[in-house]
C-alpha positions, 0 to 999 in steps of 0.5 A, a space after each residue: 731268336 732272342 735270349 732271356 736277357 734280351 726282352 725286346 726280341 721275341 723268344 718264339 712265335 705262336 701261330 693259331 690254326 683254325 680247322 674246318 670243324 671250328 676248332 683251332 690249335 696253337 703251334 709255337 715255333 722258335 724260328 718263324 718270321 713275324 708275319 700275318 697270323 703269328 703272334 710274337 712271344 716275349 720273355 717280359 711284357 713289352 711297353 705300350 706306346 703312349 699316345 697323347 689324348 685327342 682334343 675330343 678325349 680331353 674335352 669329354 674328360 674335362 666335361 665329366 670332371 667339371 660336371 662334378 664340381 659345384 658352381 661356387 668352387 668353380 668360380 674360385 678356380 676359373 677367372 671370371 669370363 675365362 673359358 674352361 675348355 682351353 684351361 682343361 686342355 692346357 692342364 691335360 697337355 702339361 700332365 702328359 708332358 710330365 709323364 713323357 707323353 707327346 711333344 714339348 709343345 
């Protein structure tokens, strides 16, 4: 069992038990293995793992953003003949790296 100072270890586990009549109750235990059906309870919120966006997610965000920019502004932002998709992906990856998400590449 973790101490209050150790925020990375669960203090207890919550086990939901469903009854035949459709009701359920929560049983919280201090010494219970972290296994199926048991939710660890922590003294502090645990940081979420931050994953890079997929290229499809970046493309969708970029498509929505570019759709909000008028053509005159877009001409000044993007060199003539350049494709927007690679630029949007490059910007997205740079922002992710600045926030510690993803690798260095």
